[in-house]
C-alpha positions as CSV (number, residue, x, y, z in Angstrom):
1,M,0.0,0.0,0.0
2,A,1.4,3.4,-0.9
3,D,2.6,5.7,1.8
4,T,0.4,8.8,1.8
5,T,1.8,10.5,4.9
6,P,2.0,14.3,4.6
7,R,5.8,14.2,4.6
8,T,5.8,11.7,1.7
9,S,3.3,13.9,-0.2
10,H,5.5,16.9,0.4
11,N,8.6,15.1,-1.0
12,Y,6.7,14.1,-4.1
13,R,5.7,17.7,-4.7
14,K,9.3,18.8,-4.2
15,A,10.6,16.2,-6.6
16,A,7.9,17.2,-9.2
17,V,8.8,20.9,-8.9
18,S,12.5,20.1,-9.2
19,V,12.0,18.0,-12.3
20,L,9.9,20.8,-13.9
21,L,12.5,23.4,-13.1
22,L,15.3,21.3,-14.5
23,A,13.4,20.5,-17.6
24,A,12.5,24.1,-18.2
25,S,16.1,25.1,-17.7
26,L,17.4,22.5,-20.2
27,I,14.7,23.5,-22.8
28,L,15.7,27.2,-22.5
29,L,19.4,26.5,-22.8
30,F,19.0,24.3,-25.8
31,A,16.7,26.9,-27.4
32,A,19.3,29.6,-26.9
33,R,22.1,27.3,-28.1
34,F,20.3,26.6,-31.4
35,S,18.8,30.0,-32.0
36,S,20.8,33.1,-31.3
37,A,17.7,35.1,-32.4
38,F,15.9,33.7,-29.3
39,A,18.9,34.6,-27.1
40,D,19.0,38.1,-28.5
41,W,15.2,38.5,-27.9
42,Y,15.5,37.1,-24.4
43,V,18.3,39.5,-23.4
44,R,16.5,42.5,-24.8
45,Y,13.1,41.9,-23.5
46,I,13.3,39.5,-20.5
47,Y,16.8,39.7,-19.0
48,K,17.0,43.5,-18.9
49,G,13.7,43.4,-17.1
50,L,15.1,41.0,-14.6
51,V,18.1,43.3,-14.1
52,N,15.8,46.3,-13.4
53,V,13.7,44.3,-10.9
54,V,15.9,41.7,-9.3
55,G,19.2,43.5,-9.8
56,R,17.9,46.7,-8.4
57,F,16.3,45.0,-5.4
58,F,19.5,43.3,-4.3
59,G,21.4,46.4,-5.1
60,I,19.6,48.1,-2.2
61,F,21.8,46.1,0.2
62,P,25.3,47.6,0.9
63,F,26.8,44.1,1.0
64,S,26.9,41.3,-1.4
65,V,23.7,39.3,-0.8
66,S,25.0,36.4,-2.9
67,E,28.2,36.2,-0.7
68,I,26.3,36.1,2.5
69,G,23.7,33.7,1.0
70,L,26.5,31.3,0.0
71,Y,27.8,31.2,3.6
72,F,24.3,30.5,5.0
73,L,23.6,27.9,2.3
74,I,26.8,26.0,3.2
75,L,26.2,26.3,7.0
76,G,22.6,25.2,6.6
77,F,23.5,22.2,4.5
78,F,26.2,20.9,7.0
79,F,24.0,21.7,10.0
80,L,21.1,19.6,8.6
81,F,23.4,16.9,7.4
82,F,25.2,16.4,10.7
83,R,22.0,16.7,12.7
84,L,20.5,13.9,10.6
85,T,23.7,11.9,11.0
86,L,23.6,12.2,14.7
87,R,19.9,11.3,14.9
88,S,20.5,8.3,12.8
89,F,23.1,7.0,15.2
90,S,20.6,7.4,18.0
91,K,17.9,5.8,15.8
92,N,15.7,9.0,16.0
93,A,16.0,9.4,12.2
94,G,15.2,6.9,9.6
95,R,15.0,6.4,5.9
96,K,12.1,9.0,5.5
97,D,14.2,11.7,7.1
98,W,17.0,11.1,4.6
99,I,14.6,11.1,1.7
100,S,13.2,14.4,2.9
101,F,16.7,15.8,3.2
102,G,17.5,14.6,-0.3
103,A,14.3,16.1,-1.7
104,N,15.2,19.5,-0.1
105,C,18.7,19.4,-1.6
106,L,17.3,18.5,-5.0
107,L,14.8,21.4,-4.9
108,A,17.5,23.9,-3.8
109,A,19.8,22.7,-6.6
110,S,17.0,23.0,-9.2
111,V,16.1,26.5,-8.1
112,L,19.7,27.6,-8.3
113,F,20.1,26.0,-11.8
114,F,17.0,27.7,-13.0
115,S,18.2,31.0,-11.6
116,Y,21.5,30.5,-13.4
117,T,19.7,29.7,-16.7
118,V,17.4,32.7,-16.8
119,N,20.0,35.2,-15.4
120,C,23.1,34.0,-17.2
121,G,23.1,30.7,-19.2
122,I,20.9,32.0,-22.0
123,N,23.0,35.1,-22.4
124,Y,26.1,33.2,-23.6
125,N,24.4,32.8,-26.9
126,H,23.5,36.5,-27.2
127,V,25.1,38.5,-30.1
128,S,28.6,39.7,-29.2
129,F,29.2,43.3,-28.3
130,S,31.8,43.8,-31.0
131,E,29.5,42.4,-33.7
132,S,26.6,44.6,-32.5
133,A,28.8,47.7,-32.3
134,Q,30.5,46.7,-35.6
135,I,34.0,46.6,-34.2
136,K,35.7,44.1,-36.6
137,T,38.9,42.3,-35.6
138,Y,41.4,41.5,-38.3
139,P,44.9,39.9,-38.6
140,Y,47.8,42.2,-37.5
141,D,51.6,41.8,-37.3
142,A,54.1,42.4,-34.5
143,E,54.7,45.9,-35.9
144,E,51.1,47.0,-35.6
145,L,50.8,45.4,-32.2
146,T,54.0,47.2,-31.1
147,A,52.5,50.5,-32.3
148,V,49.3,49.9,-30.2
149,C,51.3,48.9,-27.1
150,T,53.4,52.1,-27.6
151,Y,50.2,54.2,-27.6
152,L,48.9,52.4,-24.4
153,T,52.3,53.0,-22.8
154,E,52.1,56.7,-23.5
155,Q,48.6,56.9,-22.1
156,V,49.6,55.1,-18.9
157,N,52.7,57.2,-18.4
158,A,50.7,60.4,-18.9
159,L,48.0,59.4,-16.4
160,A,50.3,57.8,-13.7
161,P,51.5,61.1,-12.2
162,Q,48.0,62.4,-11.8
163,V,46.8,59.5,-9.6
164,A,47.1,59.7,-5.8
165,R,49.6,57.2,-4.3
166,A,49.9,55.3,-1.0
167,K,53.0,55.3,1.1
168,D,54.3,52.2,-0.7
169,G,53.9,54.0,-4.1
170,T,50.9,52.1,-5.4
171,A,47.9,53.9,-7.0
172,L,44.9,54.8,-4.9
173,M,41.5,54.6,-6.6
174,G,39.4,56.3,-3.9
175,S,36.4,55.0,-1.9
176,D,33.8,55.8,-4.6
177,V,34.8,53.1,-7.1
178,P,31.4,51.4,-7.1
179,M,29.4,54.5,-8.0
180,L,32.0,55.8,-10.5
181,A,31.8,52.4,-12.2
182,V,28.0,52.8,-12.5
183,S,28.6,56.3,-14.0
184,A,31.3,55.0,-16.3
185,M,29.0,52.2,-17.7
186,E,26.0,54.6,-18.1
187,H,28.3,57.1,-19.9
188,L,29.5,54.4,-22.2
189,G,25.9,53.6,-23.0
190,T,25.6,57.1,-24.5
191,I,28.3,56.1,-27.0
192,Y,27.3,52.5,-27.6
193,K,23.6,51.7,-27.5
194,E,24.3,48.1,-26.6
195,I,25.4,49.3,-23.2
196,D,22.6,51.7,-22.6
197,G,20.8,51.3,-19.3
198,S,21.1,51.9,-15.6
199,Y,23.1,49.6,-13.3
200,P,23.0,48.6,-9.7
201,R,26.1,49.3,-7.6
202,P,28.9,46.7,-7.8
203,K,30.1,45.3,-4.5
204,G,33.4,44.4,-3.0
205,L,33.2,41.0,-1.1
206,T,33.2,41.1,2.7
207,V,35.6,38.2,2.7
208,P,37.7,38.7,-0.5
209,Y,39.9,35.8,0.4
210,I,37.4,33.4,-1.1
211,L,38.2,35.0,-4.6
212,S,41.9,35.5,-3.9
213,I,42.7,31.8,-3.3
214,Q,40.9,31.1,-6.7
215,N,42.9,33.8,-8.4
216,L,39.7,35.6,-9.3
217,S,39.4,39.4,-9.5
218,G,35.6,39.4,-9.6
219,I,32.5,37.3,-10.1
220,Y,29.0,37.9,-11.4
221,S,26.2,36.3,-9.3
222,P,23.4,35.1,-11.6
223,F,21.3,34.2,-8.5
224,T,21.0,37.8,-7.3
225,I,22.2,39.6,-10.5
226,E,25.0,41.2,-8.6
227,A,28.4,42.4,-9.8
228,N,31.0,41.4,-7.2
229,Y,34.7,42.2,-7.1
230,N,37.8,41.3,-5.0
231,S,38.2,44.2,-2.7
232,A,41.6,43.0,-1.5
233,M,43.4,43.4,-4.9
234,V,46.0,46.1,-5.7
235,E,43.7,49.1,-6.2
236,Y,44.4,49.8,-9.9
237,N,42.5,46.6,-10.7
238,L,39.2,47.8,-9.0
239,P,37.7,50.1,-11.6
240,F,38.4,47.8,-14.5
241,T,37.1,44.8,-12.6
242,A,33.9,46.6,-11.4
243,C,33.1,47.6,-15.0
244,H,33.9,44.1,-16.3
245,E,31.4,42.5,-13.9
246,L,28.8,45.2,-14.6
247,S,29.1,44.4,-18.3
248,H,27.6,41.0,-17.6
249,L,24.4,42.9,-16.5
250,C,23.8,44.1,-20.1
251,G,23.8,40.6,-21.3
252,F,27.4,40.1,-22.5
253,M,28.8,37.1,-20.8
254,Q,31.9,36.3,-23.0
255,E,35.0,37.2,-21.0
256,E,36.9,38.9,-23.7
257,E,33.9,41.0,-24.5
258,A,33.4,42.0,-20.8
259,N,37.1,42.9,-20.6
260,F,36.8,45.1,-23.7
261,I,33.7,46.8,-22.5
262,A,35.5,47.5,-19.2
263,F,38.4,48.9,-21.1
264,L,36.1,51.3,-23.0
265,A,34.1,52.2,-19.9
266,C,37.3,53.2,-18.0
267,I,39.1,55.1,-20.7
268,H,35.9,57.1,-21.5
269,S,35.3,57.9,-17.9
270,D,35.8,61.4,-16.5
271,S,37.8,59.9,-13.6
272,I,41.5,60.0,-14.0
273,E,41.8,56.9,-11.8
274,F,39.4,54.9,-14.0
275,Q,41.3,56.0,-17.2
276,Y,44.5,54.8,-15.5
277,S,43.0,51.5,-14.6
278,G,41.6,51.0,-18.1
279,Y,44.8,51.9,-19.9
280,L,47.0,49.9,-17.6
281,L,44.9,46.7,-17.8
282,G,44.7,47.2,-21.6
283,W,48.5,47.6,-21.6
284,L,48.9,44.3,-19.7
285,Y,46.7,42.4,-22.0
286,A,48.2,43.8,-25.2
287,T,51.9,43.5,-24.0
288,N,51.3,39.9,-22.9
289,Q,50.6,39.2,-26.6
290,L,53.6,41.3,-27.6
291,Y,55.8,39.4,-25.2
292,R,55.2,36.2,-27.2
293,A,55.4,37.9,-30.6
294,D,58.4,40.2,-30.2
295,Y,60.1,40.1,-26.8
296,E,62.6,42.8,-27.6
297,S,59.9,45.3,-28.4
298,Y,58.1,44.3,-25.2
299,R,61.2,44.8,-23.1
300,K,61.8,48.3,-24.6
301,L,58.2,49.3,-23.8
302,Y,58.4,48.0,-20.3
303,D,61.6,50.0,-19.7
304,L,59.8,53.1,-20.8
305,L,57.1,52.7,-18.0
306,Q,57.4,55.2,-15.2
307,D,58.7,53.9,-11.9
308,N,55.3,54.4,-10.2
309,V,53.6,52.2,-12.8
310,K,56.2,49.5,-12.3
311,S,55.5,49.7,-8.6
312,D,51.8,49.0,-9.3
313,L,52.7,46.0,-11.5
314,S,55.2,44.6,-9.0
315,A,52.7,44.9,-6.1
316,N,50.1,43.2,-8.3
317,N,52.4,40.3,-9.0
318,A,53.3,40.0,-5.4
319,F,49.6,39.9,-4.4
320,W,48.7,37.1,-6.6
321,R,51.9,35.1,-5.9
322,R,50.7,34.8,-2.3
323,Y,47.7,32.8,-3.5
324,D,49.4,30.5,-6.0
325,G,48.7,26.9,-5.1
326,K,46.5,23.9,-5.8
327,I,43.3,25.7,-5.1
328,A,44.1,28.3,-7.8
329,E,45.1,25.6,-10.2
330,V,41.8,23.7,-9.7
331,S,39.9,26.9,-9.9
332,N,41.6,27.8,-13.2
333,Q,40.8,24.3,-14.6
334,I,37.1,24.6,-13.5
335,N,36.9,28.1,-15.1
336,D,38.5,26.8,-18.3
337,S,35.9,23.9,-18.5
338,Y,33.1,26.3,-17.7
339,L,34.0,28.7,-20.4
340,K,34.4,26.0,-23.0
341,A,31.0,24.5,-22.0
342,N,29.5,27.9,-22.6
343,G,30.8,28.3,-26.2
344,Q,34.2,29.8,-25.5
345,S,36.3,27.2,-27.2
346,D,39.6,28.6,-26.1
347,G,38.6,28.5,-22.4
348,V,40.7,30.8,-20.2
349,Q,42.8,31.6,-23.2
350,S,39.9,33.6,-24.5
351,Y,40.8,36.3,-22.0
352,G,43.7,37.2,-24.5
353,H,41.2,38.0,-27.3
354,I,40.7,41.5,-25.8
355,T,44.0,42.4,-27.5
356,D,42.4,41.8,-30.9
357,L,39.6,44.1,-29.9
358,I,41.9,46.8,-28.6
359,V,44.0,46.7,-31.7
360,A,40.8,47.1,-33.9
361,Y,39.6,50.0,-31.6
362,C,43.0,51.8,-31.8
363,R,43.0,51.5,-35.6
364,S,39.7,53.4,-35.6
365,L,41.2,56.3,-33.7
366,P,42.1,59.5,-35.5
367,D,45.8,60.0,-36.1
């Protein structure tokens, strides 16, 4: 005879809801994968509405809701798991209790996966920013790359003396980075209609160590539509990273696209600190390519950098070296697999494609 106790009935309902959410998520992801037109429509008419509602709601809180929620989720899981384990030893918990626990875990996982799908997963198939803005990349040789890197070096050197410095010589970005990042993105929206919109404030993590040990500078939370950044980094990274994460809120999930949008937002900002951050990060990406193509030219340009710029770069290298280890390696492998699963065939190497976009952008500048 079937068990019709209330608890069993609740478990069946939870399982049914879980299956429906998982099925809906998979259908939406497959539809987006096979129809970019659907993904474009979704970003334009559904996702941007979610940003205005969900993103703005969670933007009210001065802290990262996704970060705090993660801690409570982990604590809640282990609390319930260990309580059930102890009750099982004392024979106060049986098979039905474990089934209920499993049903709750399945429901939580399906809700999170559905949130990921509607707030992130579909967007990976959205038309690229460069395509929409008609910024076309093209093959270039070491000579042209050197010219672009020379231009970036000149911009960085011109801005560096105008930025306030800490006692150790590193650049200070000020306390208003989050709001300036919002202003920078909104201003960029007046230049590129693809970025047009209003943005919730990006947030530095309360415990940035969780990102540092993974060698991550920032993360977009699809569950709360929040842009989060690693607040412990050397400060010149903060404006660029905040704009990078905000770019995901206008539907552009590809990492090289987000980096390029961040570069544009920073260099078009009225803030000298943001301009410095944008040009210096652009310099890093472009000269990493030059290092492989023409080491001698790279070395000459590095030697041309002002000492205070070199202080920033040295401090940044020292910061990330502290967190090199197995966790960072595993995180990098997971990130690589995640990017490949979402259509970025080069995985973490796709971060280097920003150089192609920067070269194309610089080519369009007046002489």
